[in-house]
Residue frames as a rotation matrix with the C-alpha (Angstrom) as fourth column:
MET 1
-0.459 0.772 -0.440 112.11
-0.049 -0.516 -0.855 95.20
-0.887 -0.372 0.274 92.36
THR 2
-0.441 0.260 -0.859 111.59
-0.887 -0.274 0.372 95.18
-0.139 0.926 0.351 88.60
LEU 3
-0.884 0.071 -0.461 111.03
-0.062 0.962 0.267 91.42
0.463 0.264 -0.846 88.68
LEU 4
-0.727 0.620 -0.296 108.36
0.570 0.304 -0.764 91.73
-0.384 -0.724 -0.574 91.38
LYS 5
-0.338 0.604 -0.722 106.61
-0.415 -0.784 -0.462 94.62
-0.845 0.143 0.515 89.63
GLN 6
-0.710 0.044 -0.703 106.52
-0.674 0.248 0.696 92.55
0.205 0.968 -0.146 86.42
HIS 7
-0.737 0.453 -0.502 104.40
0.444 0.884 0.145 90.08
0.509 -0.116 -0.853 88.40
ASP 8
-0.015 0.785 0.619 102.10
-0.071 -0.618 0.783 92.89
0.997 -0.032 0.065 89.66
LEU 9
0.095 -0.013 -0.995 103.29
0.946 0.312 0.086 92.62
0.310 -0.950 0.043 93.25
PRO 10
0.819 0.399 0.411 102.73
0.298 -0.910 0.290 95.83
0.490 -0.115 -0.864 95.25
ILE 11
0.215 -0.847 -0.486 106.37
0.935 0.036 0.352 96.67
-0.281 -0.530 0.800 95.91
ALA 12
0.982 0.185 -0.039 107.21
0.175 -0.967 -0.184 100.38
-0.072 0.174 -0.982 96.19
ASP 13
0.473 -0.879 0.062 110.95
-0.806 -0.460 -0.374 100.13
0.357 0.127 -0.925 96.83
ALA 14
0.925 -0.260 -0.277 113.77
0.317 0.931 0.183 97.69
0.210 -0.257 0.943 97.55
PHE 15
0.447 -0.831 0.332 117.16
-0.792 -0.540 -0.286 97.88
0.417 -0.135 -0.899 99.26
ALA 16
0.705 -0.347 -0.619 119.87
0.413 0.910 -0.040 95.33
0.577 -0.227 0.784 100.06
PRO 17
0.919 -0.309 0.244 121.72
-0.392 -0.659 0.642 96.59
-0.037 -0.686 -0.727 103.17
LEU 18
0.230 -0.936 -0.267 125.51
-0.506 0.120 -0.854 96.43
0.831 0.331 -0.446 103.03
GLU 19
-0.180 -0.293 0.939 125.52
-0.983 0.085 -0.162 95.37
-0.032 -0.952 -0.304 106.70
THR 20
0.496 0.436 0.751 124.10
-0.423 0.877 -0.229 92.00
-0.759 -0.204 0.619 105.60
MET 21
-0.625 -0.763 0.164 126.62
-0.099 0.287 0.953 91.59
-0.774 0.579 -0.255 102.78
ALA 22
-0.462 0.568 -0.680 123.58
-0.880 -0.387 0.275 92.27
-0.107 0.726 0.679 100.58
THR 23
-0.935 0.179 -0.306 122.10
0.113 0.968 0.224 88.86
0.336 0.175 -0.925 101.42
TRP 24
-0.339 0.878 -0.337 118.98
0.668 -0.027 -0.744 90.53
-0.662 -0.478 -0.577 102.83
CYS 25
-0.804 0.192 0.563 116.55
0.346 -0.619 0.705 92.53
0.484 0.762 0.431 100.74
ALA 26
-0.614 0.609 -0.502 114.23
0.356 -0.354 -0.865 94.99
-0.704 -0.710 0.001 102.49
LEU 27
-0.672 0.475 0.568 111.04
0.592 -0.116 0.798 95.58
0.445 0.872 -0.203 100.51
GLN 28
-0.818 0.519 -0.248 108.73
-0.258 -0.717 -0.648 98.54
-0.515 -0.466 0.720 101.05
VAL 29
-0.662 0.664 0.347 105.22
0.749 0.599 0.283 97.29
-0.020 0.447 -0.894 100.35
ASP 30
-0.816 0.537 0.216 102.49
-0.441 -0.818 0.368 99.59
0.374 0.205 0.904 99.05
ILE 31
-0.903 0.418 0.103 99.81
0.210 0.637 -0.742 98.51
-0.376 -0.648 -0.663 101.52
ASP 32
-0.138 0.877 -0.459 97.00
-0.641 -0.433 -0.634 100.25
-0.755 0.207 0.622 99.62
LYS 33
-0.053 0.042 -0.998 97.75
-0.936 0.346 0.064 98.09
0.348 0.937 0.021 96.57
LEU 34
-0.940 -0.296 -0.171 98.29
-0.204 0.888 -0.412 95.09
0.274 -0.352 -0.895 98.83
ALA 35
-0.589 0.791 0.166 94.77
-0.186 0.067 -0.980 95.56
-0.786 -0.608 0.108 100.24
GLU 36
0.096 0.612 -0.785 93.36
-0.941 -0.202 -0.272 95.72
-0.325 0.764 0.557 96.71
ALA 37
-0.530 -0.402 -0.747 94.90
-0.670 0.738 0.078 92.29
0.520 0.542 -0.661 96.04
LYS 38
0.445 0.767 0.462 92.76
-0.887 0.305 0.347 90.78
0.125 -0.564 0.816 98.84
THR 39
0.214 -0.495 -0.842 95.43
-0.101 0.846 -0.523 88.27
0.972 0.197 0.131 99.80
SER 40
0.995 0.046 -0.088 96.55
0.077 0.210 0.975 86.68
0.064 -0.977 0.206 103.03
PRO 41
0.439 -0.896 0.070 100.06
-0.816 -0.365 0.449 87.00
-0.376 -0.254 -0.891 104.49
ALA 42
-0.012 -0.452 0.892 100.79
-0.042 0.891 0.451 83.34
-0.999 -0.032 -0.030 103.71
ASP 43
0.618 0.303 0.725 99.56
0.663 0.295 -0.688 83.55
-0.423 0.906 -0.019 100.12
PHE 44
0.965 -0.261 -0.038 101.39
-0.250 -0.861 -0.444 86.82
0.083 0.438 -0.895 99.46
CYS 45
0.278 -0.923 0.265 104.68
-0.793 -0.064 0.606 85.67
-0.543 -0.379 -0.750 101.00
ASN 46
0.080 -0.222 0.972 104.60
0.232 0.952 0.199 82.30
-0.969 0.210 0.127 99.25
LYS 47
0.835 0.254 0.488 103.89
0.526 -0.113 -0.843 83.91
-0.159 0.961 -0.227 95.87
LEU 48
0.828 -0.560 -0.030 106.63
-0.560 -0.821 -0.111 86.52
0.038 0.108 -0.993 96.38
GLY 49
0.163 -0.807 0.567 109.13
-0.594 0.378 0.710 83.91
-0.788 -0.452 -0.418 97.55
GLN 50
0.336 0.007 0.942 108.49
0.516 0.835 -0.190 81.55
-0.788 0.550 0.278 94.65
ILE 51
0.951 0.024 0.307 108.93
0.277 -0.504 -0.818 84.39
0.135 0.863 -0.486 92.16
ALA 52
0.702 -0.694 0.157 112.02
-0.707 -0.706 0.040 85.97
0.083 -0.139 -0.987 93.76
PHE 53
0.171 -0.709 0.684 113.90
-0.651 0.440 0.619 82.94
-0.740 -0.551 -0.386 95.05
ASN 54
0.381 -0.018 0.924 113.53
0.506 0.841 -0.192 81.03
-0.774 0.541 0.330 91.77
ASN 55
0.977 -0.039 0.211 114.93
0.156 -0.545 -0.824 83.90
0.147 0.837 -0.526 89.71
LYS 56
0.262 -0.965 -0.008 118.65
0.884 0.243 -0.400 84.20
0.388 0.098 0.916 88.95
SER 57
-0.008 -0.263 0.965 118.60
0.053 -0.963 -0.263 87.93
0.999 0.049 0.022 89.83
CYS 58
0.539 0.306 0.785 117.87
-0.720 -0.316 0.618 87.06
0.437 -0.898 0.050 93.46
VAL 59
0.516 -0.337 -0.787 120.34
0.240 0.939 -0.245 84.22
0.822 -0.062 0.566 93.94
LEU 60
-0.572 -0.818 0.068 122.42
0.199 -0.219 -0.955 86.21
0.796 -0.532 0.288 96.47
ILE 61
-0.289 0.557 0.778 119.35
-0.814 -0.571 0.106 87.09
0.503 -0.603 0.619 98.56
ASN 62
-0.796 -0.015 -0.606 118.75
0.235 0.914 -0.331 84.75
0.558 -0.406 -0.724 101.49
ARG 63
-0.420 0.664 -0.619 116.22
0.803 -0.046 -0.594 86.84
-0.422 -0.747 -0.514 103.43
ILE 64
-0.527 0.408 0.745 113.47
0.303 -0.729 0.614 89.13
0.794 0.549 0.261 102.17
LEU 65
-0.693 0.303 -0.654 111.97
0.619 -0.215 -0.755 91.47
-0.370 -0.928 -0.039 104.75
LEU 66
-0.226 0.719 0.658 108.58
0.706 -0.345 0.619 93.11
0.672 0.604 -0.429 104.16
PHE 67
-0.712 -0.041 -0.701 107.85
0.574 -0.609 -0.547 96.56
-0.405 -0.792 0.457 105.58
GLY 68
0.393 0.895 0.209 105.04
0.911 -0.350 -0.218 99.07
-0.122 0.276 -0.953 105.41
HIS 69
0.573 -0.012 0.820 105.12
0.454 -0.828 -0.330 102.81
0.683 0.561 -0.468 104.85
ASP 70
0.933 -0.061 0.354 106.59
-0.295 -0.693 0.658 103.80
0.205 -0.718 -0.665 108.21
VAL 71
0.586 -0.784 0.204 109.91
0.322 0.457 0.829 101.93
-0.743 -0.420 0.520 108.02
ASP 72
0.601 -0.509 -0.616 112.87
-0.764 -0.593 -0.255 103.56
-0.236 0.624 -0.745 106.28
ILE 73
0.958 -0.162 0.236 114.33
0.203 0.966 -0.161 100.62
-0.201 0.202 0.959 104.37
TYR 74
0.488 -0.830 0.271 117.55
0.143 -0.231 -0.962 102.60
0.861 0.508 0.007 103.76
ASN 75
0.026 -0.415 0.910 118.20
-0.887 -0.429 -0.170 102.87
0.460 -0.803 -0.379 107.50
PHE 76
-0.379 -0.253 -0.890 119.59
-0.059 0.966 -0.250 99.61
0.924 -0.042 -0.381 108.94
LYS 77
-0.995 0.048 0.091 118.55
-0.092 -0.029 -0.995 100.59
-0.045 -0.998 0.034 112.46
ASP 78
-0.229 0.968 -0.103 114.94
-0.942 -0.247 -0.228 100.96
-0.246 0.045 0.968 111.25
ILE 79
0.034 0.189 -0.981 115.14
-0.616 0.777 0.128 97.55
0.787 0.600 0.143 109.57
ILE 80
-0.732 -0.384 -0.563 116.39
0.164 0.703 -0.693 95.84
0.661 -0.599 -0.451 112.73
TRP 81
-0.855 0.470 0.218 113.87
-0.430 -0.408 -0.805 97.70
-0.290 -0.782 0.551 114.93
ALA 82
0.028 0.931 -0.363 110.97
-1.000 0.029 -0.002 96.62
0.009 0.363 0.932 112.72
LEU 83
-0.164 -0.148 -0.975 112.26
-0.361 0.929 -0.080 93.05
0.918 0.339 -0.206 112.41
VAL 84
-0.857 -0.287 -0.428 112.53
0.237 0.518 -0.822 92.53
0.458 -0.805 -0.376 116.17
THR 85
-0.817 0.576 -0.016 109.24
-0.265 -0.401 -0.877 94.25
-0.512 -0.712 0.480 117.01
ARG 86
-0.034 0.871 -0.491 106.97
-0.913 -0.227 -0.338 93.18
-0.406 0.437 0.803 114.14
CYS 87
0.068 0.003 -0.998 108.03
-0.692 0.721 -0.044 89.74
0.719 0.693 0.051 112.93
ARG 88
0.455 0.160 0.876 107.04
-0.815 0.471 0.337 86.94
-0.358 -0.868 0.345 115.28
PRO 89
-0.603 -0.773 -0.198 109.56
-0.792 0.550 0.264 84.10
-0.095 0.316 -0.944 114.88
GLY 90
-0.894 0.195 0.403 107.98
0.182 0.981 -0.070 81.03
-0.408 0.011 -0.913 113.36
GLN 91
0.007 0.996 0.093 104.60
0.651 0.066 -0.756 82.62
-0.759 0.066 -0.648 112.66
ASP 92
0.781 0.261 -0.568 105.60
-0.149 -0.804 -0.576 85.57
-0.607 0.534 -0.589 110.46
GLU 93
-0.264 -0.912 -0.314 108.41
-0.750 -0.011 0.662 83.77
-0.607 0.410 -0.681 108.68
TYR 94
0.857 0.516 0.007 108.08
-0.356 0.601 -0.716 81.74
-0.374 0.611 0.698 105.50
VAL 95
-0.094 -0.948 0.304 110.91
-0.427 0.314 0.848 79.30
-0.899 -0.051 -0.434 104.84
PHE 96
0.778 0.256 -0.574 111.83
-0.623 0.191 -0.759 78.22
-0.085 0.948 0.308 101.31
GLU 97
-0.028 -0.769 0.638 113.76
-0.414 0.590 0.694 74.96
-0.910 -0.245 -0.334 101.04
ASP 98
0.297 0.237 0.925 112.58
0.623 0.687 -0.375 74.13
-0.724 0.687 0.056 97.50
VAL 99
0.997 -0.033 -0.066 114.48
-0.069 -0.727 -0.683 76.95
-0.025 0.686 -0.727 95.75
PRO 100
0.407 -0.913 0.005 118.09
0.548 0.239 -0.802 77.25
0.731 0.329 0.598 94.55
SER 101
0.742 -0.200 -0.640 120.47
0.581 -0.283 0.763 78.28
-0.333 -0.938 -0.094 97.34
PHE 102
0.681 -0.708 0.189 123.47
-0.486 -0.629 -0.607 80.56
0.548 0.321 -0.772 97.53
PRO 103
0.783 -0.283 -0.554 126.02
0.438 0.883 0.167 77.90
0.442 -0.373 0.816 98.55
MET 104
-0.228 -0.936 0.267 128.71
0.386 -0.338 -0.858 80.47
0.894 -0.093 0.438 99.45
THR 105
0.333 0.374 0.866 126.71
-0.697 -0.521 0.493 81.51
0.635 -0.768 0.087 102.52
PRO 106
-0.649 -0.748 0.141 128.58
-0.652 0.450 -0.610 79.83
0.392 -0.487 -0.780 105.40
TYR 107
-0.310 0.560 0.768 125.45
-0.672 0.443 -0.594 78.29
-0.673 -0.700 0.239 106.94
MET 108
0.755 0.532 -0.383 124.83
-0.641 0.476 -0.602 76.58
-0.138 0.700 0.701 103.60
SER 109
0.379 -0.678 -0.630 128.31
-0.469 0.446 -0.762 75.25
0.798 0.584 -0.149 102.89
HIS 110
-0.706 -0.708 -0.017 129.20
-0.313 0.333 -0.890 74.42
0.635 -0.623 -0.456 106.52
GLY 111
-0.387 0.651 0.653 125.79
-0.883 -0.057 -0.467 73.71
-0.267 -0.757 0.596 108.01
VAL 112
-0.620 0.289 0.730 123.31
0.180 0.957 -0.226 70.88
-0.764 -0.009 -0.645 107.73
GLY 113
0.466 0.878 -0.108 120.98
-0.002 -0.121 -0.993 70.28
-0.885 0.463 -0.055 104.82
ASN 114
0.425 -0.208 0.881 121.38
0.879 0.327 -0.347 70.32
-0.216 0.922 0.322 101.08
VAL 115
-0.394 -0.710 -0.584 124.02
0.493 -0.700 0.517 72.84
-0.776 -0.084 0.625 100.02
LYS 116
-0.952 -0.070 0.299 122.32
0.305 -0.326 0.895 73.50
0.035 0.943 0.331 96.68
TRP 117
-0.237 0.950 0.204 118.72
0.400 -0.096 0.912 73.99
0.885 0.297 -0.357 97.87
GLY 118
0.554 0.698 -0.453 116.95
0.706 -0.105 0.701 76.21
0.442 -0.708 -0.551 100.37
GLY 119
-0.350 -0.677 -0.647 118.24
0.925 -0.359 -0.125 78.42
-0.147 -0.643 0.752 103.11
LYS 120
-0.809 0.152 0.568 115.87
0.129 -0.896 0.425 81.24
0.574 0.417 0.705 102.10
VAL 121
-0.367 0.693 -0.620 113.21
0.906 0.115 -0.408 83.01
-0.211 -0.712 -0.670 104.18
ILE 122
-0.277 0.374 0.885 110.71
0.200 -0.879 0.434 85.84
0.940 0.297 0.169 104.02
SER 123
-0.693 0.074 -0.717 110.34
0.706 -0.133 -0.696 87.78
-0.146 -0.988 0.040 107.27
ASP 124
-0.084 0.783 0.616 106.93
0.622 -0.442 0.646 89.46
0.778 0.437 -0.450 107.19
CYS 125
-0.786 -0.261 -0.560 107.20
0.604 -0.518 -0.606 92.66
-0.132 -0.814 0.565 109.24
LEU 126
-0.639 0.696 0.326 103.75
-0.336 -0.635 0.696 93.83
0.692 0.336 0.639 108.14
PHE 127
-0.772 0.502 0.390 100.95
-0.338 0.195 -0.921 93.79
-0.538 -0.843 0.019 110.67
PRO 128
-0.599 0.599 0.532 97.83
0.724 0.689 0.039 91.83
-0.343 0.409 -0.846 109.64
MET 129
0.335 0.771 -0.541 95.88
0.430 -0.636 -0.640 95.12
-0.838 -0.018 -0.545 109.44
GLU 130
-0.271 -0.516 -0.813 98.26
-0.489 -0.653 0.578 96.34
-0.829 0.554 -0.076 106.74
TYR 131
-0.912 0.017 0.411 97.04
0.315 0.672 0.671 93.57
-0.265 0.741 -0.618 104.45
ASN 132
0.093 0.988 0.124 93.69
0.977 -0.066 -0.203 95.42
-0.192 0.140 -0.971 104.64
GLY 133
-0.091 -0.221 0.971 95.30
0.608 -0.784 -0.122 98.79
0.788 0.580 0.205 103.94
GLU 134
0.876 0.481 0.009 94.90
0.262 -0.492 0.830 99.98
0.404 -0.726 -0.557 107.53
ARG 135
-0.262 -0.951 0.162 97.45
0.377 -0.255 -0.890 102.11
0.889 -0.172 0.425 109.38
SER 136
0.661 0.639 0.393 95.96
-0.110 -0.435 0.893 102.44
0.742 -0.634 -0.217 112.86
PHE 137
0.688 -0.532 -0.494 99.29
0.696 0.290 0.657 102.33
-0.206 -0.796 0.570 114.70
SER 138
0.769 -0.547 0.330 102.27
-0.283 -0.755 -0.592 104.59
0.573 0.362 -0.735 115.12
GLY 139
0.066 -0.856 -0.513 105.80
0.569 0.455 -0.685 104.19
0.820 -0.247 0.517 116.30
VAL 140
0.983 0.149 -0.109 106.81
0.169 -0.486 0.858 105.30
0.075 -0.861 -0.502 119.76
ASP 141
0.041 -0.998 -0.048 110.12
0.998 0.043 -0.042 107.08
0.044 -0.046 0.998 119.42
PHE 142
-0.414 -0.301 -0.859 111.54
0.512 -0.858 0.054 110.56
-0.753 -0.417 0.509 119.76
GLU 143
-0.997 -0.059 -0.042 110.65
-0.003 -0.543 0.840 111.63
-0.072 0.838 0.542 116.21
ARG 144
-0.540 0.840 -0.043 107.04
0.198 0.177 0.964 110.42
0.818 0.513 -0.262 116.29
SER 145
-0.051 0.546 -0.836 106.09
0.935 0.321 0.152 110.92
0.351 -0.774 -0.527 119.94
TYR 146
-0.150 -0.084 -0.985 106.88
0.677 -0.735 -0.040 114.60
-0.721 -0.673 0.167 120.51
PRO 147
0.882 0.468 0.054 105.83
0.378 -0.636 -0.673 117.82
-0.280 0.614 -0.738 118.75
LYS 148
0.435 -0.729 0.528 108.43
0.651 -0.150 -0.744 119.54
0.622 0.668 0.410 116.59
GLU 149
0.463 -0.258 0.848 108.92
-0.419 -0.907 -0.048 122.40
0.781 -0.333 -0.528 119.07
VAL 150
0.842 -0.179 0.509 109.77
-0.423 0.367 0.829 119.93
-0.335 -0.913 0.233 121.86
ARG 151
0.710 -0.605 0.360 112.19
0.684 0.714 -0.151 118.02
-0.166 0.354 0.921 119.62
ASP 152
0.421 -0.543 0.727 113.85
0.342 -0.647 -0.682 121.28
0.840 0.535 -0.087 118.54
LYS 153
0.659 -0.135 0.740 114.22
-0.645 -0.607 0.464 122.46
0.387 -0.783 -0.487 122.15
VAL 154
0.849 -0.358 0.389 115.81
0.006 0.742 0.670 119.18
-0.528 -0.567 0.632 123.22
ARG 155
0.566 -0.654 0.502 118.18
0.809 0.324 -0.490 119.21
0.158 0.684 0.712 120.25
SER 156
0.491 -0.378 0.785 119.20
-0.007 -0.903 -0.430 122.83
0.871 0.206 -0.446 120.87
ASN 157
0.502 -0.269 0.822 120.14
-0.853 -0.308 0.420 121.97
0.140 -0.912 -0.385 124.48
TRP 158
0.905 -0.054 -0.423 121.63
0.005 0.993 -0.116 118.55
0.426 0.103 0.899 123.77
THR 159
0.016 -0.985 -0.170 125.27
0.428 0.160 -0.889 119.37
0.904 -0.059 0.424 124.46
ALA 160
-0.297 -0.061 0.953 124.35
-0.649 -0.719 -0.248 121.65
0.700 -0.692 0.174 127.40
MET 161
0.690 0.618 0.378 122.70
-0.709 0.469 0.527 118.60
0.148 -0.631 0.761 128.98
GLY 162
0.092 -0.781 0.618 126.02
-0.729 0.370 0.576 116.74
-0.679 -0.503 -0.535 128.81
PHE 163
0.577 0.150 0.803 125.47
0.321 0.863 -0.391 114.67
-0.751 0.483 0.450 125.65
GLU 164
-0.591 -0.806 0.037 127.80
0.266 -0.151 0.952 114.54
-0.762 0.572 0.304 122.64
ALA 165
-0.075 0.506 -0.859 126.64
-0.768 -0.579 -0.274 116.29
-0.636 0.639 0.433 119.50
VAL 166
0.135 0.226 0.965 125.16
0.321 0.911 -0.258 113.94
-0.937 0.344 0.050 116.94
């Protein structure tokens, strides 16, 4: 994160989930600052990828995931939810084959292609509107779809309804 902030990129937070053997890095993007930059998804992702993937501090990172304000980057379930619902394969992914690789990743050492180069990607889980600083959407889940009093009532009766306590 320090590296990206040194290059004035609007990154608010970063986390490498243990579930990915720390080969993924989830970045929380400050979309207000992103909007001020007046950049496109392709330009932003290419700039970020060239900076990060060419720096020794990011050699272990094979995938960078970009998220807005509403995704908890410390919660792996949130990361996966946002990845599968917000990143369109092929269109919202930026592949980097011209950067140093992490050859110990099995798909690098046992797959096809040059073992020493590439194998890196940015998965852009930001909606196009977020590049303009807009937040005109909301998640549809238990926490965001129901008022607090309804959520509290359901939780207080959870085990009485036959479910295990969480």
